[in-house]
Biopython code that builds the backbone (N, CA, C, O; Angstrom):
import numpy as np
from Bio.PDB.StructureBuilder import StructureBuilder

atoms = [
    (1, "UNK", "N", (264.875, 83.988, 148.919)),
    (1, "UNK", "CA", (266.139, 84.541, 148.586)),
    (1, "UNK", "C", (266.335, 84.237, 147.115)),
    (1, "UNK", "O", (265.997, 83.127, 146.704)),
    (2, "UNK", "N", (266.853, 85.133, 146.288)),
    (2, "UNK", "CA", (267.149, 84.810, 144.853)),
    (2, "UNK", "C", (268.640, 84.925, 144.686)),
    (2, "UNK", "O", (269.313, 85.834, 145.173)),
    (3, "UNK", "N", (269.107, 83.917, 143.949)),
    (3, "UNK", "CA", (270.649, 83.951, 143.709)),
    (3, "UNK", "C", (270.745, 84.308, 142.155)),
    (3, "UNK", "O", (270.024, 83.767, 141.316)),
    (4, "UNK", "N", (271.658, 85.222, 141.872)),
    (4, "UNK", "CA", (271.733, 85.505, 140.474)),
    (4, "UNK", "C", (273.337, 85.323, 140.091)),
    (4, "UNK", "O", (274.207, 85.314, 140.961)),
    (5, "UNK", "N", (273.568, 85.202, 138.907)),
    (5, "UNK", "CA", (275.062, 85.140, 138.462)),
    (5, "UNK", "C", (275.504, 86.432, 137.969)),
    (5, "UNK", "O", (274.775, 87.170, 137.307)),
    (6, "UNK", "N", (276.857, 86.737, 138.337)),
    (6, "UNK", "CA", (277.353, 87.981, 137.817)),
    (6, "UNK", "C", (277.265, 88.001, 136.299)),
    (6, "UNK", "O", (277.323, 86.959, 135.646)),
    (7, "UNK", "N", (277.106, 89.365, 135.674)),
    (7, "UNK", "CA", (277.045, 89.434, 134.223)),
    (7, "UNK", "C", (277.716, 90.666, 133.956)),
    (7, "UNK", "O", (277.894, 91.503, 134.841)),
    (8, "UNK", "N", (278.152, 90.838, 132.605)),
    (8, "UNK", "CA", (278.606, 92.086, 131.982)),
    (8, "UNK", "C", (278.065, 92.065, 130.681)),
    (8, "UNK", "O", (278.184, 91.109, 129.915)),
    (9, "UNK", "N", (277.382, 93.274, 130.388)),
    (9, "UNK", "CA", (276.783, 93.513, 129.026)),
    (9, "UNK", "C", (277.277, 94.887, 128.535)),
    (9, "UNK", "O", (277.210, 95.922, 129.198)),
    (10, "UNK", "N", (277.794, 94.766, 127.262)),
    (10, "UNK", "CA", (278.185, 95.930, 126.568)),
    (10, "UNK", "C", (277.014, 96.677, 126.062)),
    (10, "UNK", "O", (276.221, 96.040, 125.369)),
    (11, "UNK", "N", (276.779, 97.915, 126.293)),
    (11, "UNK", "CA", (275.470, 98.538, 126.072)),
    (11, "UNK", "C", (275.634, 99.405, 124.627)),
    (11, "UNK", "O", (274.677, 99.706, 123.913)),
    (12, "UNK", "N", (276.916, 99.712, 124.371)),
    (12, "UNK", "CA", (277.220, 100.469, 123.094)),
    (12, "UNK", "C", (277.272, 99.601, 121.804)),
    (12, "UNK", "O", (277.620, 98.421, 121.839)),
    (13, "UNK", "N", (276.917, 100.231, 120.690)),
    (13, "UNK", "CA", (277.213, 99.755, 119.520)),
    (13, "UNK", "C", (278.593, 100.168, 119.066)),
    (13, "UNK", "O", (278.932, 101.344, 119.197)),
    (14, "UNK", "N", (279.540, 99.133, 118.456)),
    (14, "UNK", "CA", (280.851, 99.544, 118.342)),
    (14, "UNK", "C", (280.921, 99.726, 116.753)),
    (14, "UNK", "O", (280.416, 98.899, 115.993)),
    (15, "UNK", "N", (281.534, 100.782, 116.348)),
    (15, "UNK", "CA", (281.942, 101.118, 114.941)),
    (15, "UNK", "C", (283.484, 101.370, 115.043)),
    (15, "UNK", "O", (283.940, 102.436, 115.456)),
    (16, "UNK", "N", (284.178, 100.418, 114.677)),
    (16, "UNK", "CA", (285.607, 100.452, 114.790)),
    (16, "UNK", "C", (286.075, 101.679, 113.915)),
    (16, "UNK", "O", (286.883, 102.479, 114.387)),
    (17, "UNK", "N", (285.619, 101.815, 112.771)),
    (17, "UNK", "CA", (286.161, 102.910, 111.859)),
    (17, "UNK", "C", (285.858, 104.300, 112.481)),
    (17, "UNK", "O", (286.717, 105.182, 112.508)),
    (18, "UNK", "N", (284.658, 104.459, 112.960)),
    (18, "UNK", "CA", (284.360, 105.721, 113.460)),
    (18, "UNK", "C", (285.159, 106.001, 114.859)),
    (18, "UNK", "O", (285.407, 107.169, 115.155)),
    (19, "UNK", "N", (285.549, 104.963, 115.695)),
    (19, "UNK", "CA", (286.400, 105.116, 116.723)),
    (19, "UNK", "C", (287.692, 105.589, 116.383)),
    (19, "UNK", "O", (288.219, 106.525, 116.984)),
    (20, "UNK", "N", (288.344, 104.840, 115.227)),
    (20, "UNK", "CA", (289.625, 105.310, 114.832)),
    (20, "UNK", "C", (289.630, 106.788, 114.290)),
    (20, "UNK", "O", (290.610, 107.496, 114.522)),
    (21, "UNK", "N", (288.663, 107.224, 113.644)),
    (21, "UNK", "CA", (288.509, 108.462, 113.016)),
    (21, "UNK", "C", (288.552, 109.494, 114.250)),
    (21, "UNK", "O", (289.325, 110.452, 114.244)),
    (22, "UNK", "N", (287.688, 109.235, 115.281)),
    (22, "UNK", "CA", (287.658, 110.200, 116.495)),
    (22, "UNK", "C", (289.123, 110.163, 117.048)),
    (22, "UNK", "O", (289.625, 111.271, 117.236)),
    (23, "UNK", "N", (289.817, 109.169, 117.310)),
    (23, "UNK", "CA", (291.109, 108.949, 118.028)),
    (23, "UNK", "C", (291.973, 109.764, 117.068)),
    (23, "UNK", "O", (292.767, 110.560, 117.570)),
    (24, "UNK", "N", (291.909, 109.660, 115.866)),
    (24, "UNK", "CA", (292.770, 110.467, 114.800)),
    (24, "UNK", "C", (292.708, 111.758, 115.005)),
    (24, "UNK", "O", (293.740, 112.403, 115.188)),
    (25, "UNK", "N", (291.331, 112.405, 115.007)),
    (25, "UNK", "CA", (291.213, 113.725, 115.062)),
    (25, "UNK", "C", (291.732, 114.370, 116.391)),
    (25, "UNK", "O", (292.333, 115.443, 116.435)),
    (26, "UNK", "N", (291.427, 113.589, 117.464)),
    (26, "UNK", "CA", (291.885, 114.059, 118.694)),
    (26, "UNK", "C", (293.331, 114.155, 118.930)),
    (26, "UNK", "O", (293.919, 115.115, 119.428)),
    (27, "UNK", "N", (293.938, 112.830, 118.434)),
    (27, "UNK", "CA", (295.483, 112.889, 118.505)),
    (27, "UNK", "C", (296.295, 113.853, 117.681)),
    (27, "UNK", "O", (297.444, 114.176, 117.987)),
    (28, "UNK", "N", (295.598, 114.336, 116.537)),
    (28, "UNK", "CA", (296.251, 115.235, 115.637)),
    (28, "UNK", "C", (296.251, 116.651, 116.194)),
    (28, "UNK", "O", (297.032, 117.470, 115.708)),
    (29, "UNK", "N", (295.446, 116.988, 117.157)),
    (29, "UNK", "CA", (295.513, 118.164, 117.870)),
    (29, "UNK", "C", (296.732, 118.527, 118.497)),
    (29, "UNK", "O", (297.174, 119.676, 118.481)),
    (30, "UNK", "N", (297.364, 117.412, 119.133)),
    (30, "UNK", "CA", (298.631, 117.678, 119.789)),
    (30, "UNK", "C", (299.871, 117.417, 118.937)),
    (30, "UNK", "O", (300.987, 117.842, 119.237)),
    (31, "UNK", "N", (299.619, 116.749, 117.942)),
    (31, "UNK", "CA", (300.695, 116.363, 116.953)),
    (31, "UNK", "C", (300.881, 117.064, 115.683)),
    (31, "UNK", "O", (301.964, 117.077, 115.097)),
    (32, "UNK", "N", (299.806, 117.657, 115.250)),
    (32, "UNK", "CA", (299.840, 118.315, 113.856)),
    (32, "UNK", "C", (300.356, 117.480, 112.933)),
    (32, "UNK", "O", (301.141, 117.938, 112.103)),
    (33, "UNK", "N", (300.010, 116.143, 112.921)),
    (33, "UNK", "CA", (300.583, 115.102, 112.009)),
    (33, "UNK", "C", (299.830, 115.175, 110.724)),
    (33, "UNK", "O", (298.702, 115.653, 110.606)),
    (34, "UNK", "N", (300.555, 114.656, 109.773)),
    (34, "UNK", "CA", (299.906, 114.468, 108.430)),
    (34, "UNK", "C", (299.973, 113.095, 107.979)),
    (34, "UNK", "O", (299.871, 112.856, 106.776)),
    (35, "UNK", "N", (300.145, 112.100, 108.887)),
    (35, "UNK", "CA", (299.975, 110.743, 108.461)),
    (35, "UNK", "C", (298.805, 110.427, 107.742)),
    (35, "UNK", "O", (297.823, 111.169, 107.773)),
    (36, "UNK", "N", (298.846, 109.172, 106.971)),
    (36, "UNK", "CA", (297.747, 108.938, 106.150)),
    (36, "UNK", "C", (296.479, 108.544, 106.807)),
    (36, "UNK", "O", (295.724, 109.399, 107.269)),
    (37, "UNK", "N", (296.205, 107.199, 106.867)),
    (37, "UNK", "CA", (294.808, 106.908, 107.444)),
    (37, "UNK", "C", (294.806, 106.818, 108.902)),
    (37, "UNK", "O", (295.847, 106.846, 109.558)),
    (38, "UNK", "N", (293.579, 106.704, 109.438)),
    (38, "UNK", "CA", (293.324, 106.747, 110.813)),
    (38, "UNK", "C", (293.930, 105.776, 111.695)),
    (38, "UNK", "O", (294.379, 106.047, 112.809)),
    (39, "UNK", "N", (293.925, 104.410, 111.050)),
    (39, "UNK", "CA", (294.433, 103.371, 111.676)),
    (39, "UNK", "C", (295.980, 103.396, 111.868)),
    (39, "UNK", "O", (296.471, 102.910, 112.887)),
    (40, "UNK", "N", (296.745, 103.953, 110.904)),
    (40, "UNK", "CA", (298.173, 104.088, 110.866)),
    (40, "UNK", "C", (298.455, 105.094, 111.918)),
    (40, "UNK", "O", (299.331, 104.869, 112.754)),
    (41, "UNK", "N", (297.748, 106.218, 111.926)),
    (41, "UNK", "CA", (297.960, 107.273, 112.990)),
    (41, "UNK", "C", (297.845, 106.670, 114.464)),
    (41, "UNK", "O", (298.731, 106.803, 115.308)),
    (42, "UNK", "N", (296.687, 106.015, 114.661)),
    (42, "UNK", "CA", (296.526, 105.359, 115.910)),
    (42, "UNK", "C", (297.527, 104.369, 116.347)),
    (42, "UNK", "O", (297.926, 104.335, 117.511)),
    (43, "UNK", "N", (297.917, 103.606, 115.480)),
    (43, "UNK", "CA", (298.960, 102.680, 115.711)),
    (43, "UNK", "C", (300.326, 103.404, 116.066)),
    (43, "UNK", "O", (301.052, 102.982, 116.966)),
    (44, "UNK", "N", (300.596, 104.397, 115.387)),
    (44, "UNK", "CA", (301.855, 105.162, 115.536)),
    (44, "UNK", "C", (301.872, 105.758, 117.069)),
    (44, "UNK", "O", (302.851, 105.598, 117.798)),
    (45, "UNK", "N", (300.737, 106.432, 117.467)),
    (45, "UNK", "CA", (300.711, 107.073, 118.721)),
    (45, "UNK", "C", (300.801, 106.088, 119.894)),
    (45, "UNK", "O", (301.353, 106.361, 120.959)),
    (46, "UNK", "N", (300.186, 104.870, 119.596)),
    (46, "UNK", "CA", (300.350, 103.837, 120.717)),
    (46, "UNK", "C", (301.700, 103.456, 120.781)),
    (46, "UNK", "O", (302.242, 103.480, 121.886)),
    (47, "UNK", "N", (302.405, 103.072, 119.687)),
    (47, "UNK", "CA", (303.731, 102.643, 119.640)),
    (47, "UNK", "C", (304.551, 103.689, 120.369)),
    (47, "UNK", "O", (305.416, 103.290, 121.148)),
    (48, "UNK", "N", (304.380, 104.878, 120.206)),
    (48, "UNK", "CA", (305.040, 105.972, 120.831)),
    (48, "UNK", "C", (304.792, 106.209, 122.387)),
    (48, "UNK", "O", (305.509, 106.914, 123.096)),
    (49, "UNK", "N", (303.674, 105.517, 122.802)),
    (49, "UNK", "CA", (303.442, 105.647, 124.331)),
    (49, "UNK", "C", (302.524, 106.738, 124.504)),
    (49, "UNK", "O", (302.480, 107.229, 125.632)),
    (50, "UNK", "N", (301.786, 107.214, 123.612)),
    (50, "UNK", "CA", (300.920, 108.515, 123.671)),
    (50, "UNK", "C", (299.485, 107.997, 123.930)),
    (50, "UNK", "O", (298.559, 108.413, 123.234)),
    (51, "UNK", "N", (299.281, 107.077, 124.939)),
    (51, "UNK", "CA", (298.004, 106.407, 125.132)),
    (51, "UNK", "C", (296.896, 107.436, 125.608)),
    (51, "UNK", "O", (295.714, 107.113, 125.486)),
    (52, "UNK", "N", (297.193, 108.498, 126.075)),
    (52, "UNK", "CA", (296.054, 109.418, 126.615)),
    (52, "UNK", "C", (295.078, 109.801, 125.542)),
    (52, "UNK", "O", (293.964, 110.238, 125.829)),
    (53, "UNK", "N", (295.509, 109.633, 124.255)),
    (53, "UNK", "CA", (294.381, 109.869, 123.233)),
    (53, "UNK", "C", (293.393, 108.931, 123.304)),
    (53, "UNK", "O", (292.256, 109.262, 122.968)),
    (54, "UNK", "N", (293.642, 107.695, 123.723)),
    (54, "UNK", "CA", (292.671, 106.643, 123.708)),
    (54, "UNK", "C", (291.559, 106.812, 124.658)),
    (54, "UNK", "O", (290.583, 106.062, 124.670)),
    (55, "UNK", "N", (291.751, 107.995, 125.602)),
    (55, "UNK", "CA", (290.826, 108.118, 126.518)),
    (55, "UNK", "C", (289.579, 109.026, 126.068)),
    (55, "UNK", "O", (288.683, 109.303, 126.865)),
    (56, "UNK", "N", (289.583, 109.436, 124.839)),
    (56, "UNK", "CA", (288.596, 110.025, 124.144)),
    (56, "UNK", "C", (287.491, 109.038, 123.730)),
    (56, "UNK", "O", (286.417, 109.486, 123.328)),
    (57, "UNK", "N", (287.677, 107.900, 123.798)),
    (57, "UNK", "CA", (286.616, 106.903, 123.414)),
    (57, "UNK", "C", (286.014, 106.346, 124.657)),
    (57, "UNK", "O", (286.747, 106.103, 125.615)),
    (58, "UNK", "N", (284.690, 106.118, 124.714)),
    (58, "UNK", "CA", (284.094, 105.634, 125.859)),
    (58, "UNK", "C", (283.111, 104.472, 125.465)),
    (58, "UNK", "O", (282.423, 104.539, 124.447)),
    (59, "UNK", "N", (283.083, 103.438, 126.298)),
    (59, "UNK", "CA", (282.157, 102.415, 126.045)),
    (59, "UNK", "C", (281.322, 102.316, 127.475)),
    (59, "UNK", "O", (281.878, 102.538, 128.550)),
    (60, "UNK", "N", (280.048, 101.989, 127.373)),
    (60, "UNK", "CA", (279.319, 101.734, 128.524)),
    (60, "UNK", "C", (278.915, 100.305, 128.824)),
    (60, "UNK", "O", (278.416, 99.660, 127.902)),
    (61, "UNK", "N", (279.062, 99.789, 129.907)),
    (61, "UNK", "CA", (278.724, 98.333, 130.316)),
    (61, "UNK", "C", (277.749, 98.347, 131.370)),
    (61, "UNK", "O", (277.685, 99.284, 132.165)),
    (62, "UNK", "N", (276.970, 97.331, 131.412)),
    (62, "UNK", "CA", (275.956, 97.170, 132.491)),
    (62, "UNK", "C", (276.648, 95.869, 133.216)),
    (62, "UNK", "O", (276.755, 94.789, 132.634)),
    (63, "UNK", "N", (277.068, 96.085, 134.451)),
    (63, "UNK", "CA", (277.772, 94.946, 135.210)),
    (63, "UNK", "C", (277.049, 94.570, 136.470)),
    (63, "UNK", "O", (276.745, 95.447, 137.279)),
    (64, "UNK", "N", (276.789, 93.437, 136.652)),
    (64, "UNK", "CA", (276.092, 92.795, 137.821)),
    (64, "UNK", "C", (277.199, 92.208, 138.508)),
    (64, "UNK", "O", (277.842, 91.371, 137.875)),
    (65, "UNK", "N", (277.571, 92.492, 139.741)),
    (65, "UNK", "CA", (278.646, 91.943, 140.525)),
    (65, "UNK", "C", (278.407, 92.158, 142.029)),
    (65, "UNK", "O", (277.489, 92.865, 142.442)),
    (66, "UNK", "N", (279.240, 91.541, 142.794)),
    (66, "UNK", "CA", (279.103, 91.695, 144.172)),
    (66, "UNK", "C", (279.822, 92.814, 144.674)),
    (66, "UNK", "O", (280.629, 93.401, 143.954)),
    (67, "UNK", "N", (279.583, 93.188, 145.940)),
    (67, "UNK", "CA", (280.064, 94.598, 146.429)),
    (67, "UNK", "C", (281.628, 94.591, 146.487)),
    (67, "UNK", "O", (282.212, 95.656, 146.283)),
    (68, "UNK", "N", (282.329, 93.475, 146.749)),
    (68, "UNK", "CA", (283.777, 93.424, 146.759)),
    (68, "UNK", "C", (284.340, 93.709, 145.291)),
    (68, "UNK", "O", (285.310, 94.443, 145.098)),
    (69, "UNK", "N", (283.705, 93.118, 144.370)),
    (69, "UNK", "CA", (284.265, 93.277, 142.962)),
    (69, "UNK", "C", (283.992, 94.687, 142.487)),
    (69, "UNK", "O", (284.802, 95.248, 141.749)),
    (70, "UNK", "N", (282.807, 95.315, 142.910)),
    (70, "UNK", "CA", (282.569, 96.716, 142.593)),
    (70, "UNK", "C", (283.640, 97.624, 143.434)),
    (70, "UNK", "O", (284.187, 98.531, 142.807)),
    (71, "UNK", "N", (283.905, 97.478, 144.528)),
    (71, "UNK", "CA", (285.005, 98.160, 145.218)),
    (71, "UNK", "C", (286.381, 98.144, 144.445)),
    (71, "UNK", "O", (287.078, 99.158, 144.438)),
    (72, "UNK", "N", (286.762, 97.023, 143.811)),
    (72, "UNK", "CA", (287.934, 97.001, 143.077)),
    (72, "UNK", "C", (287.810, 97.651, 141.774)),
    (72, "UNK", "O", (288.758, 98.329, 141.379)),
    (73, "UNK", "N", (286.754, 97.527, 141.053)),
    (73, "UNK", "CA", (286.497, 98.294, 139.779)),
    (73, "UNK", "C", (286.496, 99.842, 140.073)),
    (73, "UNK", "O", (287.008, 100.601, 139.249)),
    (74, "UNK", "N", (285.993, 100.270, 141.098)),
    (74, "UNK", "CA", (285.804, 101.689, 141.334)),
    (74, "UNK", "C", (286.970, 102.317, 142.007)),
    (74, "UNK", "O", (287.041, 103.543, 142.090)),
    (75, "UNK", "N", (288.002, 101.441, 142.552)),
    (75, "UNK", "CA", (289.009, 101.930, 143.370)),
    (75, "UNK", "C", (289.955, 103.033, 142.816)),
    (75, "UNK", "O", (290.401, 103.939, 143.520)),
    (76, "UNK", "N", (290.229, 102.872, 141.454)),
    (76, "UNK", "CA", (291.339, 103.698, 140.876)),
    (76, "UNK", "C", (290.651, 104.748, 140.028)),
    (76, "UNK", "O", (291.384, 105.474, 139.356)),
    (77, "UNK", "N", (289.428, 104.914, 139.975)),
    (77, "UNK", "CA", (288.623, 105.836, 139.210)),
    (77, "UNK", "C", (289.015, 106.076, 137.706)),
    (77, "UNK", "O", (289.133, 107.184, 137.184)),
    (78, "UNK", "N", (289.207, 104.812, 137.069)),
    (78, "UNK", "CA", (289.622, 104.884, 135.751)),
    (78, "UNK", "C", (288.334, 104.986, 134.835)),
    (78, "UNK", "O", (288.439, 104.949, 133.609)),
    (79, "UNK", "N", (287.118, 105.115, 135.478)),
    (79, "UNK", "CA", (285.823, 105.310, 134.741)),
    (79, "UNK", "C", (284.924, 105.948, 135.495)),
    (79, "UNK", "O", (285.179, 106.288, 136.650)),
    (80, "UNK", "N", (283.772, 106.173, 134.904)),
    (80, "UNK", "CA", (282.509, 106.924, 135.702)),
    (80, "UNK", "C", (281.620, 105.664, 135.956)),
    (80, "UNK", "O", (281.581, 104.692, 135.201)),
    (81, "UNK", "N", (280.891, 105.805, 137.146)),
    (81, "UNK", "CA", (280.125, 104.697, 137.681)),
    (81, "UNK", "C", (278.798, 105.246, 138.113)),
    (81, "UNK", "O", (278.692, 106.328, 138.691)),
    (82, "UNK", "N", (277.784, 104.461, 137.813)),
    (82, "UNK", "CA", (276.437, 104.677, 138.299)),
    (82, "UNK", "C", (275.970, 103.488, 138.918)),
    (82, "UNK", "O", (275.845, 102.482, 138.219)),
    (83, "UNK", "N", (275.634, 103.450, 140.387)),
    (83, "UNK", "CA", (275.456, 102.288, 141.021)),
    (83, "UNK", "C", (274.025, 102.244, 141.546)),
    (83, "UNK", "O", (273.504, 103.273, 141.977)),
    (84, "UNK", "N", (273.350, 101.033, 141.519)),
    (84, "UNK", "CA", (272.186, 100.792, 142.293)),
    (84, "UNK", "C", (272.166, 101.354, 143.643)),
    (84, "UNK", "O", (273.047, 100.971, 144.414)),
    (85, "UNK", "N", (271.249, 102.254, 144.075)),
    (85, "UNK", "CA", (271.280, 102.690, 145.349)),
    (85, "UNK", "C", (270.218, 101.978, 146.333)),
    (85, "UNK", "O", (269.046, 101.803, 145.999)),
    (86, "UNK", "N", (270.696, 101.623, 147.461)),
    (86, "UNK", "CA", (269.858, 100.989, 148.308)),
    (86, "UNK", "C", (269.001, 101.960, 148.978)),
    (86, "UNK", "O", (268.096, 101.483, 149.661)),
    (87, "UNK", "N", (269.115, 103.319, 148.913)),
    (87, "UNK", "CA", (268.353, 104.292, 149.375)),
    (87, "UNK", "C", (267.136, 104.424, 148.553)),
    (87, "UNK", "O", (266.084, 104.727, 149.114)),
    (88, "UNK", "N", (267.172, 104.222, 147.246)),
    (88, "UNK", "CA", (266.144, 104.517, 146.270)),
    (88, "UNK", "C", (265.394, 103.361, 145.745)),
    (88, "UNK", "O", (264.273, 103.499, 145.255)),
    (89, "UNK", "N", (265.992, 102.226, 145.837)),
    (89, "UNK", "CA", (265.375, 100.927, 145.322)),
    (89, "UNK", "C", (264.608, 100.166, 146.488)),
    (89, "UNK", "O", (265.174, 99.988, 147.566)),
    (90, "UNK", "N", (263.514, 99.789, 146.294)),
    (90, "UNK", "CA", (262.618, 99.050, 147.218)),
    (90, "UNK", "C", (262.809, 97.571, 146.718)),
    (90, "UNK", "O", (262.463, 97.189, 145.600)),
    (91, "UNK", "N", (263.403, 96.781, 147.678)),
    (91, "UNK", "CA", (263.578, 95.359, 147.280)),
    (91, "UNK", "C", (262.426, 94.523, 147.899)),
    (91, "UNK", "O", (262.048, 94.746, 149.049)),
    (92, "UNK", "N", (261.881, 93.571, 147.134)),
    (92, "UNK", "CA", (260.875, 92.783, 147.645)),
    (92, "UNK", "C", (261.408, 91.449, 148.233)),
    (92, "UNK", "O", (260.816, 90.751, 149.057)),
    (93, "UNK", "N", (262.543, 91.223, 147.711)),
    (93, "UNK", "CA", (263.166, 89.799, 148.283)),
    (93, "UNK", "C", (264.774, 90.203, 148.209)),
    (93, "UNK", "O", (265.180, 91.132, 147.510)),
    (94, "UNK", "N", (265.671, 89.331, 149.073)),
    (94, "UNK", "CA", (267.004, 89.364, 149.153)),
    (94, "UNK", "C", (267.535, 88.846, 147.832)),
    (94, "UNK", "O", (267.125, 87.768, 147.402)),
    (95, "UNK", "N", (268.405, 89.547, 147.185)),
    (95, "UNK", "CA", (269.001, 89.158, 146.007)),
    (95, "UNK", "C", (270.505, 88.992, 146.240)),
    (95, "UNK", "O", (271.142, 89.948, 146.683)),
    (96, "UNK", "N", (271.175, 87.696, 145.935)),
    (96, "UNK", "CA", (272.500, 87.653, 146.134)),
    (96, "UNK", "C", (273.082, 87.287, 144.972)),
    (96, "UNK", "O", (272.480, 86.562, 144.180)),
    (97, "UNK", "N", (274.448, 87.793, 144.709)),
    (97, "UNK", "CA", (275.221, 87.558, 143.460)),
    (97, "UNK", "C", (275.917, 86.111, 143.896)),
    (97, "UNK", "O", (276.589, 85.921, 144.909)),
    (98, "UNK", "N", (275.632, 85.294, 143.029)),
    (98, "UNK", "CA", (276.306, 83.790, 143.159)),
    (98, "UNK", "C", (277.760, 83.809, 142.639)),
    (98, "UNK", "O", (278.308, 84.857, 142.296)),
    (99, "UNK", "N", (278.287, 82.745, 142.602)),
    (99, "UNK", "CA", (279.670, 82.698, 142.015)),
    (99, "UNK", "C", (280.467, 81.507, 142.800)),
    (99, "UNK", "O", (279.864, 80.797, 143.604)),
    (100, "UNK", "N", (281.735, 81.345, 142.546)),
    (100, "UNK", "CA", (282.535, 80.291, 143.261)),
    (100, "UNK", "C", (282.688, 80.633, 144.693)),
    (100, "UNK", "O", (282.958, 81.781, 145.048)),
    (101, "UNK", "N", (282.524, 79.685, 145.491)),
    (101, "UNK", "CA", (282.779, 79.818, 146.905)),
    (101, "UNK", "C", (284.104, 79.347, 147.405)),
    (101, "UNK", "O", (284.379, 79.434, 148.601)),
]
sb = StructureBuilder()
sb.init_structure("model")
sb.init_model(0)
sb.init_chain("A")
sb.init_seg("    ")
for serial, (resi, resn, name, xyz) in enumerate(atoms, 1):
    if name == "N":
        sb.init_residue(resn, " ", resi, " ")
    sb.init_atom(name, np.array(xyz, "f"), 0.0, 1.0, " ", f" {name:<3s}", serial, name[0])
structure = sb.get_structure()
């Protein structure tokens, strides 16, 4: 039996300026705003509670966790998930996710 630790790895490269420009472009569709720079625009829509524009940005993570944590992560469907399938993976040995007991 192999015991492994839970892990989280961000797979994407993050370009903050590019993300702000994308959010600005998406947000201005509904607002037809002429505000100055992207950062000011994004701050203003967040301040006004228009957070749905933030959904246009995505990040991909590789998460190794136990089944109970996965159930909590996927419960509210706030993201898309691809999960290792026990139907398609051949396991040579039992692997257990470690952690505090």
